SEMI-74597 format. One record per residue: residue in three letters; residue number from 1; x, y, z of N, C-alpha, C in turn. Coordinates in steps of 0.001 Angstrom, whole numbers. Example, Ala and Ser with C-alpha at 12.3 -4.5 7.8 and 13.67 -1.06 7.14 Angstrom:
2
<pt><code>ALA</code><pos>1</pos><n_east>13190</n_east><n_north>-5690</n_north><n_up>7800</n_up><ca_east>12300</ca_east><ca_north>-4500</ca_north><ca_up>7800</ca_up><c_east>13200</c_east><c_north>-3300</c_north><c_up>7800</c_up></pt>
<pt><code>SER</code><pos>2</pos><n_east>12850</n_east><n_north>-2250</n_north><n_up>7080</n_up><ca_east>13670</ca_east><ca_north>-1060</ca_north><ca_up>7140</ca_up><c_east>12900</c_east><c_north>30</c_north><c_up>7870</c_up></pt>
END
This chain:
82
<pt><code>UNK</code><pos>1</pos><n_east>3874</n_east><n_north>-4337</n_north><n_up>-14493</n_up><ca_east>2575</ca_east><ca_north>-3970</ca_north><ca_up>-13972</ca_up><c_east>2457</c_east><c_north>-2452</c_north><c_up>-13934</c_up></pt>
<pt><code>UNK</code><pos>2</pos><n_east>1511</n_east><n_north>-1904</n_north><n_up>-14666</n_up><ca_east>1387</ca_east><ca_north>-449</ca_north><ca_up>-14729</ca_up><c_east>1158</c_east><c_north>185</c_north><c_up>-13367</c_up></pt>
<pt><code>UNK</code><pos>3</pos><n_east>1963</n_east><n_north>1182</n_north><n_up>-13077</n_up><ca_east>1748</ca_east><ca_north>1936</ca_north><ca_up>-11865</ca_up><c_east>2208</c_east><c_north>1289</c_north><c_up>-10575</c_up></pt>
<pt><code>UNK</code><pos>4</pos><n_east>2647</n_east><n_north>42</n_north><n_up>-10633</n_up><ca_east>3038</ca_east><ca_north>-637</ca_north><ca_up>-9396</ca_up><c_east>4241</c_east><c_north>36</c_north><c_up>-8746</c_up></pt>
<pt><code>UNK</code><pos>5</pos><n_east>5267</n_east><n_north>320</n_north><n_up>-9529</n_up><ca_east>6479</ca_east><ca_north>940</ca_north><ca_up>-8972</ca_up><c_east>6170</c_east><c_north>2318</c_north><c_up>-8377</c_up></pt>
<pt><code>UNK</code><pos>6</pos><n_east>5323</n_east><n_north>3084</n_north><n_up>-9071</n_up><ca_east>4967</ca_east><ca_north>4409</ca_north><ca_up>-8573</ca_up><c_east>4174</c_east><c_north>4314</c_north><c_up>-7278</c_up></pt>
<pt><code>UNK</code><pos>7</pos><n_east>3231</n_east><n_north>3382</n_north><n_up>-7241</n_up><ca_east>2424</ca_east><ca_north>3180</ca_north><ca_up>-6037</ca_up><c_east>3314</c_east><c_north>2743</c_north><c_up>-4875</c_up></pt>
<pt><code>UNK</code><pos>8</pos><n_east>4202</n_east><n_north>1817</n_north><n_up>-5138</n_up><ca_east>5098</ca_east><ca_north>1304</ca_north><ca_up>-4106</ca_up><c_east>5986</c_east><c_north>2427</c_north><c_up>-3562</c_up></pt>
<pt><code>UNK</code><pos>9</pos><n_east>6527</n_east><n_north>3245</n_north><n_up>-4447</n_up><ca_east>7376</ca_east><ca_north>4361</ca_north><ca_up>-4010</ca_up><c_east>6601</c_east><c_north>5346</c_north><c_up>-3141</c_up></pt>
<pt><code>UNK</code><pos>10</pos><n_east>5393</n_east><n_north>5673</n_north><n_up>-3569</n_up><ca_east>4579</ca_east><ca_north>6604</ca_north><ca_up>-2791</ca_up><c_east>4229</c_east><c_north>6021</c_north><c_up>-1428</c_up></pt>
<pt><code>UNK</code><pos>11</pos><n_east>3841</n_east><n_north>4748</n_north><n_up>-1398</n_up><ca_east>3501</ca_east><ca_north>4121</ca_north><ca_up>-111</ca_up><c_east>4702</c_east><c_north>4100</c_north><c_up>826</c_up></pt>
<pt><code>UNK</code><pos>12</pos><n_east>5876</n_east><n_north>3812</n_north><n_up>294</n_up><ca_east>7091</ca_east><ca_north>3831</ca_north><ca_up>1128</ca_up><c_east>7315</c_east><c_north>5213</c_north><c_up>1732</c_up></pt>
<pt><code>UNK</code><pos>13</pos><n_east>7161</n_east><n_north>6242</n_north><n_up>903</n_up><ca_east>7345</ca_east><ca_north>7613</ca_north><ca_up>1377</ca_up><c_east>6321</c_east><c_north>7963</c_north><c_up>2450</c_up></pt>
<pt><code>UNK</code><pos>14</pos><n_east>5068</n_east><n_north>7622</n_north><n_up>2197</n_up><ca_east>4012</ca_east><ca_north>7937</ca_north><ca_up>3159</ca_up><c_east>4186</c_east><c_north>7175</c_north><c_up>4473</c_up></pt>
<pt><code>UNK</code><pos>15</pos><n_east>4593</n_east><n_north>5928</n_north><n_up>4388</n_up><ca_east>4838</ca_east><ca_north>5151</ca_north><ca_up>5611</ca_up><c_east>5998</c_east><c_north>5766</c_north><c_up>6389</c_up></pt>
<pt><code>UNK</code><pos>16</pos><n_east>7042</n_east><n_north>6171</n_north><n_up>5689</n_up><ca_east>8201</ca_east><ca_north>6785</ca_north><ca_up>6364</ca_up><c_east>7800</c_east><c_north>8065</c_north><c_up>7081</c_up></pt>
<pt><code>UNK</code><pos>17</pos><n_east>6912</n_east><n_north>8822</n_north><n_up>6487</n_up><ca_east>6442</ca_east><ca_north>10055</ca_north><ca_up>7128</ca_up><c_east>5492</c_east><c_north>9750</c_north><c_up>8279</c_up></pt>
<pt><code>UNK</code><pos>18</pos><n_east>4640</n_east><n_north>8765</n_north><n_up>8079</n_up><ca_east>3725</ca_east><ca_north>8346</ca_north><ca_up>9147</ca_up><c_east>2636</c_east><c_north>9338</c_north><c_up>9499</c_up></pt>
<pt><code>UNK</code><pos>19</pos><n_east>2320</n_east><n_north>10251</n_north><n_up>8606</n_up><ca_east>1306</ca_east><ca_north>11264</ca_north><ca_up>8879</ca_up><c_east>-93</c_east><c_north>10667</c_north><c_up>8692</c_up></pt>
<pt><code>UNK</code><pos>20</pos><n_east>-865</n_east><n_north>10547</n_north><n_up>9764</n_up><ca_east>-2201</ca_east><ca_north>9956</ca_north><ca_up>9644</ca_up><c_east>-3107</c_east><c_north>10693</c_north><c_up>8654</c_up></pt>
<pt><code>UNK</code><pos>21</pos><n_east>-2847</n_east><n_north>11976</n_north><n_up>8431</n_up><ca_east>-3643</ca_east><ca_north>12739</ca_north><ca_up>7474</ca_up><c_east>-3410</c_east><c_north>12273</c_north><c_up>6032</c_up></pt>
<pt><code>UNK</code><pos>22</pos><n_east>-2337</n_east><n_north>11506</n_north><n_up>5794</n_up><ca_east>-2007</ca_east><ca_north>11037</ca_north><ca_up>4448</ca_up><c_east>-2592</c_east><c_north>9653</c_north><c_up>4145</c_up></pt>
<pt><code>UNK</code><pos>23</pos><n_east>-3339</n_east><n_north>9091</n_north><n_up>5082</n_up><ca_east>-3952</ca_east><ca_north>7776</ca_north><ca_up>4836</ca_up><c_east>-4857</c_east><c_north>7804</c_north><c_up>3603</c_up></pt>
<pt><code>UNK</code><pos>24</pos><n_east>-5687</n_east><n_north>8827</n_north><n_up>3414</n_up><ca_east>-6487</ca_east><ca_north>8851</ca_north><ca_up>2188</ca_up><c_east>-5625</c_east><c_north>8863</c_north><c_up>916</c_up></pt>
<pt><code>UNK</code><pos>25</pos><n_east>-4476</n_east><n_north>9502</n_north><n_up>981</n_up><ca_east>-3565</ca_east><ca_north>9533</ca_north><ca_up>-162</ca_up><c_east>-3027</c_east><c_north>8129</c_north><c_up>-450</c_up></pt>
<pt><code>UNK</code><pos>26</pos><n_east>-2700</n_east><n_north>7384</n_north><n_up>600</n_up><ca_east>-2210</ca_east><ca_north>6018</ca_north><ca_up>426</ca_up><c_east>-3305</c_east><c_north>5135</c_north><c_up>-169</c_up></pt>
<pt><code>UNK</code><pos>27</pos><n_east>-4510</n_east><n_north>5262</n_north><n_up>353</n_up><ca_east>-5632</ca_east><ca_north>4485</ca_north><ca_up>-184</ca_up><c_east>-5895</c_east><c_north>4854</c_north><c_up>-1636</c_up></pt>
<pt><code>UNK</code><pos>28</pos><n_east>-5798</n_east><n_north>6136</n_north><n_up>-1938</n_up><ca_east>-5992</ca_east><ca_north>6592</ca_north><ca_up>-3310</ca_up><c_east>-4959</c_east><c_north>6024</c_north><c_up>-4262</c_up></pt>
<pt><code>UNK</code><pos>29</pos><n_east>-3711</n_east><n_north>5930</n_north><n_up>-3808</n_up><ca_east>-2653</ca_east><ca_north>5352</ca_north><ca_up>-4645</ca_up><c_east>-2929</c_east><c_north>3883</c_north><c_up>-4927</c_up></pt>
<pt><code>UNK</code><pos>30</pos><n_east>-3383</n_east><n_north>3167</n_north><n_up>-3917</n_up><ca_east>-3712</ca_east><ca_north>1745</ca_north><ca_up>-4098</ca_up><c_east>-4891</c_east><c_north>1610</c_north><c_up>-5053</c_up></pt>
<pt><code>UNK</code><pos>31</pos><n_east>-5898</n_east><n_north>2427</n_north><n_up>-4875</n_up><ca_east>-7070</ca_east><ca_north>2389</ca_north><ca_up>-5757</ca_up><c_east>-6686</c_east><c_north>2737</c_north><c_up>-7198</c_up></pt>
<pt><code>UNK</code><pos>32</pos><n_east>-5830</n_east><n_north>3729</n_north><n_up>-7360</n_up><ca_east>-5387</ca_east><ca_north>4126</ca_north><ca_up>-8694</ca_up><c_east>-4624</c_east><c_north>2975</c_north><c_up>-9356</c_up></pt>
<pt><code>UNK</code><pos>33</pos><n_east>-3762</n_east><n_north>2319</n_north><n_up>-8595</n_up><ca_east>-3060</ca_east><ca_north>1150</ca_north><ca_up>-9139</ca_up><c_east>-4075</c_east><c_north>117</c_north><c_up>-9623</c_up></pt>
<pt><code>UNK</code><pos>34</pos><n_east>-5068</n_east><n_north>-174</n_north><n_up>-8788</n_up><ca_east>-6067</ca_east><ca_north>-1176</ca_north><ca_up>-9158</ca_up><c_east>-6852</c_east><c_north>-764</c_north><c_up>-10399</c_up></pt>
<pt><code>UNK</code><pos>35</pos><n_east>-7103</n_east><n_north>513</n_north><n_up>-10563</n_up><ca_east>-7854</ca_east><ca_north>1001</ca_north><ca_up>-11719</ca_up><c_east>-7057</c_east><c_north>935</c_north><c_up>-13018</c_up></pt>
<pt><code>UNK</code><pos>36</pos><n_east>-5735</n_east><n_north>941</n_north><n_up>-12923</n_up><ca_east>-4905</ca_east><ca_north>955</ca_north><ca_up>-14129</ca_up><c_east>-4269</c_east><c_north>-396</c_north><c_up>-14435</c_up></pt>
<pt><code>UNK</code><pos>37</pos><n_east>-4188</n_east><n_north>-1271</n_north><n_up>-13462</n_up><ca_east>-3536</ca_east><ca_north>-2563</ca_north><ca_up>-13671</ca_up><c_east>-4469</c_east><c_north>-3536</c_north><c_up>-14385</c_up></pt>
<pt><code>UNK</code><pos>38</pos><n_east>-3898</n_east><n_north>-4395</n_north><n_up>-15215</n_up><ca_east>-4722</ca_east><ca_north>-5439</ca_north><ca_up>-15830</ca_up><c_east>-5322</c_east><c_north>-6334</c_north><c_up>-14740</c_up></pt>
<pt><code>UNK</code><pos>39</pos><n_east>-6514</n_east><n_north>-6813</n_north><n_up>-14973</n_up><ca_east>-7213</ca_east><ca_north>-7642</ca_north><ca_up>-13985</ca_up><c_east>-6341</c_east><c_north>-8814</c_north><c_up>-13546</c_up></pt>
<pt><code>UNK</code><pos>40</pos><n_east>-5631</n_east><n_north>-9409</n_north><n_up>-14479</n_up><ca_east>-4813</ca_east><ca_north>-10586</ca_north><ca_up>-14164</ca_up><c_east>-3623</c_east><c_north>-10264</c_north><c_up>-13265</c_up></pt>
<pt><code>UNK</code><pos>41</pos><n_east>-3236</n_east><n_north>-8988</n_north><n_up>-13178</n_up><ca_east>-2062</ca_east><ca_north>-8608</ca_north><ca_up>-12390</ca_up><c_east>-2410</c_east><c_north>-7972</c_north><c_up>-11048</c_up></pt>
<pt><code>UNK</code><pos>42</pos><n_east>-3667</n_east><n_north>-7674</n_north><n_up>-10827</n_up><ca_east>-4042</ca_east><ca_north>-6919</ca_north><ca_up>-9622</ca_up><c_east>-3693</c_east><c_north>-7642</c_north><c_up>-8329</c_up></pt>
<pt><code>UNK</code><pos>43</pos><n_east>-4091</n_east><n_north>-8877</n_north><n_up>-8197</n_up><ca_east>-3820</ca_east><ca_north>-9620</ca_north><ca_up>-6964</ca_up><c_east>-2336</c_east><c_north>-9746</c_north><c_up>-6686</c_up></pt>
<pt><code>UNK</code><pos>44</pos><n_east>-1583</n_east><n_north>-10062</n_north><n_up>-7724</n_up><ca_east>-129</ca_east><ca_north>-10202</ca_north><ca_up>-7569</ca_up><c_east>488</c_east><c_north>-8867</c_north><c_up>-7158</c_up></pt>
<pt><code>UNK</code><pos>45</pos><n_east>30</n_east><n_north>-7773</n_north><n_up>-7785</n_up><ca_east>551</ca_east><ca_north>-6451</ca_north><ca_up>-7434</ca_up><c_east>201</c_east><c_north>-6054</c_north><c_up>-6011</c_up></pt>
<pt><code>UNK</code><pos>46</pos><n_east>-1031</n_east><n_north>-6348</n_north><n_up>-5592</n_up><ca_east>-1427</ca_east><ca_north>-6055</ca_north><ca_up>-4211</ca_up><c_east>-570</c_east><c_north>-6817</c_north><c_up>-3217</c_up></pt>
<pt><code>UNK</code><pos>47</pos><n_east>-245</n_east><n_north>-8062</n_north><n_up>-3540</n_up><ca_east>615</ca_east><ca_north>-8841</ca_north><ca_up>-2625</ca_up><c_east>2025</c_east><c_north>-8259</c_north><c_up>-2548</c_up></pt>
<pt><code>UNK</code><pos>48</pos><n_east>2521</n_east><n_north>-7733</n_north><n_up>-3672</n_up><ca_east>3834</ca_east><ca_north>-7069</ca_north><ca_up>-3661</ca_up><c_east>3775</c_east><c_north>-5847</c_north><c_up>-2745</c_up></pt>
<pt><code>UNK</code><pos>49</pos><n_east>2727</n_east><n_north>-5046</n_north><n_up>-2889</n_up><ca_east>2581</ca_east><ca_north>-3858</ca_north><ca_up>-2044</ca_up><c_east>2424</c_east><c_north>-4237</c_north><c_up>-576</c_up></pt>
<pt><code>UNK</code><pos>50</pos><n_east>1666</n_east><n_north>-5287</n_north><n_up>-327</n_up><ca_east>1445</ca_east><ca_north>-5722</ca_north><ca_up>1049</ca_up><c_east>2737</c_east><c_north>-6226</c_north><c_up>1682</c_up></pt>
<pt><code>UNK</code><pos>51</pos><n_east>3484</n_east><n_north>-7020</n_north><n_up>948</n_up><ca_east>4754</ca_east><ca_north>-7542</ca_north><ca_up>1468</ca_up><c_east>5714</c_east><c_north>-6392</c_north><c_up>1785</c_up></pt>
<pt><code>UNK</code><pos>52</pos><n_east>5738</n_east><n_north>-5391</n_north><n_up>904</n_up><ca_east>6599</ca_east><ca_north>-4232</ca_north><ca_up>1131</ca_up><c_east>6169</c_east><c_north>-3465</c_north><c_up>2380</c_up></pt>
<pt><code>UNK</code><pos>53</pos><n_east>4869</n_east><n_north>-3263</n_north><n_up>2540</n_up><ca_east>4359</ca_east><ca_north>-2557</ca_north><ca_up>3731</ca_up><c_east>4693</c_east><c_north>-3340</c_north><c_up>4997</c_up></pt>
<pt><code>UNK</code><pos>54</pos><n_east>4569</n_east><n_north>-4659</n_north><n_up>4927</n_up><ca_east>4886</ca_east><ca_north>-5486</ca_north><ca_up>6104</ca_up><c_east>6373</c_east><c_north>-5447</c_north><c_up>6423</c_up></pt>
<pt><code>UNK</code><pos>55</pos><n_east>7219</n_east><n_north>-5417</n_north><n_up>5382</n_up><ca_east>8664</ca_east><ca_north>-5301</ca_north><ca_up>5605</ca_up><c_east>8991</c_east><c_north>-3970</c_north><c_up>6288</c_up></pt>
<pt><code>UNK</code><pos>56</pos><n_east>8341</n_east><n_north>-2903</n_north><n_up>5856</n_up><ca_east>8556</ca_east><ca_north>-1592</ca_north><ca_up>6481</ca_up><c_east>8005</c_east><c_north>-1569</c_north><c_up>7900</c_up></pt>
<pt><code>UNK</code><pos>57</pos><n_east>6927</n_east><n_north>-2278</n_north><n_up>8126</n_up><ca_east>6292</ca_east><ca_north>-2365</ca_north><ca_up>9442</ca_up><c_east>7256</c_east><c_north>-2937</c_north><c_up>10472</c_up></pt>
<pt><code>UNK</code><pos>58</pos><n_east>8019</n_east><n_north>-3938</n_north><n_up>10072</n_up><ca_east>8956</ca_east><ca_north>-4607</ca_north><ca_up>10990</ca_up><c_east>9981</c_east><c_north>-3624</c_north><c_up>11552</c_up></pt>
<pt><code>UNK</code><pos>59</pos><n_east>10482</n_east><n_north>-2723</n_north><n_up>10717</n_up><ca_east>11504</ca_east><ca_north>-1786</ca_north><ca_up>11168</ca_up><c_east>10972</c_east><c_north>-461</c_north><c_up>11653</c_up></pt>
<pt><code>UNK</code><pos>60</pos><n_east>9676</n_east><n_north>-304</n_north><n_up>11646</n_up><ca_east>9078</ca_east><ca_north>981</ca_north><ca_up>12000</ca_up><c_east>8697</c_east><c_north>1040</c_north><c_up>13476</c_up></pt>
<pt><code>UNK</code><pos>61</pos><n_east>8529</n_east><n_north>2263</n_north><n_up>13942</n_up><ca_east>8052</ca_east><ca_north>2497</ca_north><ca_up>15314</ca_up><c_east>6998</c_east><c_north>3600</c_north><c_up>15273</c_up></pt>
<pt><code>UNK</code><pos>62</pos><n_east>6179</n_east><n_north>3620</n_north><n_up>16275</n_up><ca_east>5217</ca_east><ca_north>4707</ca_north><ca_up>16448</ca_up><c_east>4270</c_east><c_north>4893</c_north><c_up>15286</c_up></pt>
<pt><code>UNK</code><pos>63</pos><n_east>4191</n_east><n_north>6135</n_north><n_up>14810</n_up><ca_east>3226</ca_east><ca_north>6465</ca_north><ca_up>13766</ca_up><c_east>3535</c_east><c_north>5771</c_north><c_up>12443</c_up></pt>
<pt><code>UNK</code><pos>64</pos><n_east>4810</n_east><n_north>5531</n_north><n_up>12157</n_up><ca_east>5158</ca_east><ca_north>4814</ca_north><ca_up>10932</ca_up><c_east>4619</c_east><c_north>3390</c_north><c_up>10983</c_up></pt>
<pt><code>UNK</code><pos>65</pos><n_east>4753</n_east><n_north>2770</n_north><n_up>12129</n_up><ca_east>4268</ca_east><ca_north>1397</ca_north><ca_up>12304</ca_up><c_east>2743</c_east><c_north>1351</c_north><c_up>12156</c_up></pt>
<pt><code>UNK</code><pos>66</pos><n_east>2063</n_east><n_north>2295</n_north><n_up>12756</n_up><ca_east>615</ca_east><ca_north>2372</ca_north><ca_up>12671</ca_up><c_east>166</c_east><c_north>2609</c_north><c_up>11224</c_up></pt>
<pt><code>UNK</code><pos>67</pos><n_east>874</n_east><n_north>3479</n_north><n_up>10527</n_up><ca_east>539</ca_east><ca_north>3771</ca_north><ca_up>9137</ca_up><c_east>719</c_east><c_north>2512</c_north><c_up>8286</c_up></pt>
<pt><code>UNK</code><pos>68</pos><n_east>1811</n_east><n_north>1793</n_north><n_up>8478</n_up><ca_east>2057</ca_east><ca_north>556</ca_north><ca_up>7730</ca_up><c_east>964</c_east><c_north>-470</c_north><c_up>8015</c_up></pt>
<pt><code>UNK</code><pos>69</pos><n_east>514</n_east><n_north>-554</n_north><n_up>9250</n_up><ca_east>-576</ca_east><ca_north>-1475</ca_north><ca_up>9599</ca_up><c_east>-1865</c_east><c_north>-1085</c_north><c_up>8882</c_up></pt>
<pt><code>UNK</code><pos>70</pos><n_east>-2137</n_east><n_north>202</n_north><n_up>8811</n_up><ca_east>-3331</ca_east><ca_north>677</ca_north><ca_up>8126</ca_up><c_east>-3282</c_east><c_north>334</c_north><c_up>6638</c_up></pt>
<pt><code>UNK</code><pos>71</pos><n_east>-2129</n_east><n_north>523</n_north><n_up>6029</n_up><ca_east>-1941</ca_east><ca_north>165</ca_north><ca_up>4618</ca_up><c_east>-2162</c_east><c_north>-1332</c_north><c_up>4428</c_up></pt>
<pt><code>UNK</code><pos>72</pos><n_east>-1601</n_east><n_north>-2136</n_north><n_up>5320</n_up><ca_east>-1759</ca_east><ca_north>-3586</ca_north><ca_up>5233</ca_up><c_east>-3228</c_east><c_north>-3990</c_north><c_up>5315</c_up></pt>
<pt><code>UNK</code><pos>73</pos><n_east>-3959</n_east><n_north>-3424</n_north><n_up>6242</n_up><ca_east>-5375</ca_east><ca_north>-3750</ca_north><ca_up>6405</ca_up><c_east>-6159</c_east><c_north>-3360</c_north><c_up>5151</c_up></pt>
<pt><code>UNK</code><pos>74</pos><n_east>-5856</n_east><n_north>-2204</n_north><n_up>4585</n_up><ca_east>-6560</ca_east><ca_north>-1759</ca_north><ca_up>3379</ca_up><c_east>-6271</c_east><c_north>-2703</c_north><c_up>2208</c_up></pt>
<pt><code>UNK</code><pos>75</pos><n_east>-5010</n_east><n_north>-3082</n_north><n_up>2057</n_up><ca_east>-4649</ca_east><ca_north>-4001</ca_north><ca_up>977</ca_up><c_east>-5330</c_east><c_north>-5350</c_north><c_up>1190</c_up></pt>
<pt><code>UNK</code><pos>76</pos><n_east>-5379</n_east><n_north>-5818</n_north><n_up>2417</n_up><ca_east>-6039</ca_east><ca_north>-7095</ca_north><ca_up>2711</ca_up><c_east>-7514</c_east><c_north>-7035</c_north><c_up>2309</c_up></pt>
<pt><code>UNK</code><pos>77</pos><n_east>-8147</n_east><n_north>-5916</n_north><n_up>2581</n_up><ca_east>-9552</ca_east><ca_north>-5754</ca_north><ca_up>2196</ca_up><c_east>-9701</c_east><c_north>-5765</c_north><c_up>674</c_up></pt>
<pt><code>UNK</code><pos>78</pos><n_east>-8783</n_east><n_north>-5117</n_north><n_up>-26</n_up><ca_east>-8819</ca_east><ca_north>-5100</ca_north><ca_up>-1490</ca_up><c_east>-8558</c_east><c_north>-6491</c_north><c_up>-2058</c_up></pt>
<pt><code>UNK</code><pos>79</pos><n_east>-7672</n_east><n_north>-7245</n_north><n_up>-1434</n_up><ca_east>-7415</ca_east><ca_north>-8615</ca_north><ca_up>-1879</ca_up><c_east>-8667</c_east><c_north>-9483</c_north><c_up>-1730</c_up></pt>
<pt><code>UNK</code><pos>80</pos><n_east>-9390</n_east><n_north>-9261</n_north><n_up>-668</n_up><ca_east>-10618</ca_east><ca_north>-10040</ca_north><ca_up>-443</ca_up><c_east>-11677</c_east><c_north>-9700</c_north><c_up>-1496</c_up></pt>
<pt><code>UNK</code><pos>81</pos><n_east>-11648</n_east><n_north>-8494</n_north><n_up>-2017</n_up><ca_east>-12599</ca_east><ca_north>-8079</ca_north><ca_up>-3041</ca_up><c_east>-12248</c_east><c_north>-8616</c_north><c_up>-4424</c_up></pt>
<pt><code>UNK</code><pos>82</pos><n_east>-10977</n_east><n_north>-8942</n_north><n_up>-4619</n_up><ca_east>-10538</ca_east><ca_north>-9417</ca_north><ca_up>-5945</ca_up><c_east>-11077</c_east><c_north>-10761</c_north><c_up>-6293</c_up></pt>
END
């Protein structure tokens, strides 16, 4: 899936940092993935990203946890649009 690994790596880094100012960057990475991925792979790729964010959410605290929740909500909204 084009761009999935790059998007996943960036989201992991941003969640680890937990900087609320980077939320637009996380959303942009997800949007960029959706713009480059084949239509048939988008939903599956979003679920991979969502599962990864949820896994990070479990071990996170404070701002990292909040950031992971925000990523999850955004991905859920994108899944509903697919």
